[in-house]
N, C-alpha and C positions, 0 to 999 in steps of 0.2 A: 315220452314228452320231449319237447324241444327246450332250449335254454330259457326262453321267456316263460314257459310253463313252470319250470323249476323255480325261477325267480318269483313267480306269483305264489306258488305253493310255499316257498320259504317265507315270504312276507306274511302270508296267511297264518302260518304257524307262529311267527313272531308276534303277530297281533293277539293270537290266542294265549300265548305266554303272558303278554302284558295284561290281558283281561284277568288271568288267574292271579297275577301278582297284585293287581288292584283289589281283587276280591279278598285276597289274603290279608292285606293291610287294613282293609275296611272291617274285617272280622276280628282283628286283634283287640284283646282286652287290655293287656299291659297294665300300666300304672296311670290310668286316665285321671286319677284324682290329684296327681302331683304335676305341677306345671313344668318342672324341669324335665321330667320323664316324657311328658307329652311333647315338649319341644324337641328333644333328642330323637324320639321315635319318628317324629315328622321329618326330621333331617335324614334319617335312615331311609324313609320312604322316598323322599325327593331324590336322594342320591341314587337309589336303585332304579327309579322310574325315569331318570334323566338319560334317555337314549340307551344305547347298547344294542348289539346285533342279536342278542339272545341265542347265540350259537350253542352254548352249553345245554340249556334246557331242551332245545330242539333236538340235539343229539340224544338226550335221554329218551325222548319220545320215539325217535327213529330206532334206537337200540332195542326198545320194547317191541315196536311194530315189526322189526326184522324177524322176530321169532313167535309172535302171538298176535291175535286179532286186536285191532285198536280198541283201547278202553280210555274214555275221556278222563278217568281218574289219574291217568299217568301224567297229565299236565300239572296237577297239584303236586305230585311227587317231583316233577321236573323243575319246578321253581326253586327247589331246595338248592340246586347247584348255582342258580343266579344269586340267591341270598348268600351263599358261600362266597361267590365272587365279590359281592358287596363287602363282606367281612375282610377278605384278602386285600382288596383295593384300598379300603380305608387305611389299613395298617401299612400297606406298601407306600401310599402317598406320604404318610408320616415319616417313614424311613428315608424316602427319597427327597423329602421336603418339597414335594410338588404342590404348587399352588392351584393348579387346575386339573380337572378331570372331565373329559367329554365337553370341553369348551366352557365349563362352569367351575366355580370354586370347589376345590376338594373339600371333604367334610371338615377337616381340621381348620382349613382356611375360613370356611363359613362360620364355624364355631368361634374362631378368633374375632371375626367381625362383630359377633354378638356380645362378647365379653370385654372387648377393648373399651377402656374408660370405666369399667365396672370393677375390674380386679387389677392388682399391681403387676401380675405376671401373666398377661393374656396368652403368650405363646405356650407356656407350660400347661395352663388350665385348659386351653383349647385342644391341645394334644391329648391330655388326660381324657377329656370328653370323647374325643374321636376313638381312642383305644377302647373305651367302654362301649361305644356305639358299634365298633367292629365285633366285639365279643357278643353283643346282643344279636347282631345279624347272624352270627354263627349259631346261636341258640334257635333263632327263628327258622334257620335252614333245616335243622333236625326235627323241629316241631312240625314243619310243613310236610316233610317226608314221612315221618312216623304217623301223621294224622291224615294221610292221603286217602285212606279207605281201601287200598288194595290188600290182598291177603298178607297176614302178618309175617309169615316165613320169608316171603319174597321181599317185603318191606324192610325187615331186619337185615337181610343180606345186602340190600342196597344201601342201608344206613351204615353198615360196616365198610362198604366200599367208599362211601362219602368220607368217613373218618380216615380211611387209608389215603384218599385223595389229599386231604388236608395235611396229613403226616408227610407225604412225599413232597408236597409243595413247600412245607417248612424246611425239609432238608435242602431242597433246591434254593430256597431263599438264603439259607446259611452259606451255601457255595457261592451264590451271587454276591453276598456281602463280602466274603473273603476274597473274591476276585479283585476287588479294588486295591488290596494291599499284598496280593500274591504275585510276585514278579514272574513266576514260572507258569502262570495260568495259561493253558494251551487250548487248542481247538478241541481236543479230546475232553478236557474239563468242561468246556462251554457246551458241547453237545450233551454231556451227562446232565448239566444244569438244565438245558432245555427240555430234556426228557422228563426230569423230575418236576420242574416248576411250571412248565407250560403244557407239554403234551399230556401229562397225567390229568390235570384239572380242566383242560380245555377240550380235549377230544377223547382220548382213550378212556379216562375215568367215567365221563358222562355216558359213553356208549356201553360200558360195562354195567353201570347202574341200571340203564334201561333193559339190558339183556337179563340181569338178575331179577328185575321186576317182572319180567315175562315168565319167569319160572322155567326157562328152557333147559332141556337136557343136552342140547347141542354143545359141541366144543366151541367156546368163544375165544380161544387163543388167537386164531387168525384175525379176528376182529380187533383184539388188543394190539396186535402188530400193526394193523392198518392205522389204528388211532395213534400209536406212538410215533410212527414215521410221519404221518400227516401233521401231528401236533408239533413236531420238530420243524417241519417245513413252515408251518404257521408262524412260529417265532422268528425264523430267518426272514420271512416276509415282513413281519412287524418291525424288525430291525432296519430293513431297507426303507420302510415308510418313515421310521424314526429319523433317518438321515436325509432322505430325498423326497419325502411325502409333502402333501399340501396341508399346511396348518389348519386351514378352514375345514378340511375333511377329517383330519386325524383328531382335532380338538385339543391339541397340546402343542407347545412350542417346538419348533423344528430342531432347536438346540438342546432340548431337555436331556436326551440320552447322553450327549457329549458332556453337558454340564454335570450330570450325575456320575460321570466317570465310567460309564458302561463299556465293558470290553466285549463288544459284539464281534461276530465273525468278520464283518467288514473292517473293523479296527484291527483285529488280530492279524488278519491276512495282509492288510496294508502295511503294518509294522514289519511283518516277516519279509515282505518283498521290497521294502524301501531301503535306501542307503541309511547310514547312521544319522545323518542330519535330519532327514524327513521322519525317521522313526522317533528321534528325540522330540521333534516338533509335535508329533501325534501324542506322545506321552504328556507333553506340556499342555496340550489342548484338553485332554480328558482329565487332567489333574487340576485344571485352573478353577473349575466351578463356575466360571462365567466367561466363556469363550467369546471373543470379539467377532463381528460380522466378517471382517477380513480374514481372520484365522480360520473361521468356520468354512469359508469358501475355499481356502487353500486345502483344508483337510479333505473336503469332499472331492477336490480335484485329484489329490493323491490316491484316494480310494478308487477313483475311476482309472487313473493312469497306471496303477499297479496291477490292474485286472482283478482287484479284490471284489468289486461289484459283480463282475461276470462270474467269478468263482462262486459267490454266494448264490447267484441265480441258478447256476448249473447244478449245484448241490441240492438246491430246493427242488428242481425238476426231477432229479434222480430219486429223491425221497418220495415224491408224489407218485412216480411210476412204480416204484417198489411197493408203495402202500396199496396201489390198485391190484397188484398181483396177489397180495394177501386177501384183499376184499373178494377177489374171485373165488377164493377157497372157502368163504363163509357159506354155510348151508342155511339160507334164510330166504325171506320174501324177495323175489326178483325186483319188484318195483322199488322197494326200499334200497336194495343194493344199487340200482341204477341212480337213485337219488344221491347216495353216498359217493358214487363215482363222479357225478356232476359236482358235488360239494368239494371234492378234492381239488378241482380246478378253481372253484369259486374263491377259496381262501387265498389263492396266490394271485388272483385277478382283482381283488378288492382294493379300494383306495383309502380305507379307514379301518 
């Protein structure tokens, strides 16, 4: 297939995931007799269905089809990782105090709009609602996976992998939180963070879930290496979009990463390669919480002038090429492997 064929196939799979997500929410019983529960479950649905590339569930399907004939039931299993993402993003937005997600209000911001004027402390109440909403989404994820209809042994193995994904993401989040007050936070620490927080739950984990659902006896370690390296490159590209992307395409403020104090590779390398004045300026920007337009433009110029941007791009390219070497070692369906080779470039060419 050529690039346009892969694009079409990817969009078709994304639509299929959306159809399965809608069907799942439509079938939910929940607590339909309680108006508060109905409201919150509707908010979870809206948050989940509000865009998203559906990369993770698509990779679950590809991981399965790499080793076994396609089975439509794998799509029901695959939405579990999208529901897990809903859970993680809701909690992440609370921790980052992010007001938007994919161009619309984050769940705690939407909840705050509903309770403002009704309660005395709308911020606390709305964050409490969002925390519970995230917990519910986590429960939905496991229910969708365990109820997908695929053989129980394979389903249980995939569910264990899903739990492992959540565990590793939690460790990564702890490292991410500590990075803001750790003056010795280094590139080595950052890459470990990316492997735990992004690579595991974005690419490597979903592929492993799919492979486990297939019941394959093949060695899936090369597939894991592919996913880990590619997932790290995915995050490096996300960080570039976070500083240089188009707000209309990314769906969030171009300043959000800086205002949240994120020590991305772009920031770490720029500080390392700057003189003391510029390095102190960068520290001031990421510690301000509300960087001005003028300071933000200067920060981006420093990142470019120090070669930090080029360094990040080069590392990302190396990770992609190494990931493809591991992919070549995978003993599986050639068409799926070709799709995954295309996907390796798709993730660093994307604009959102």
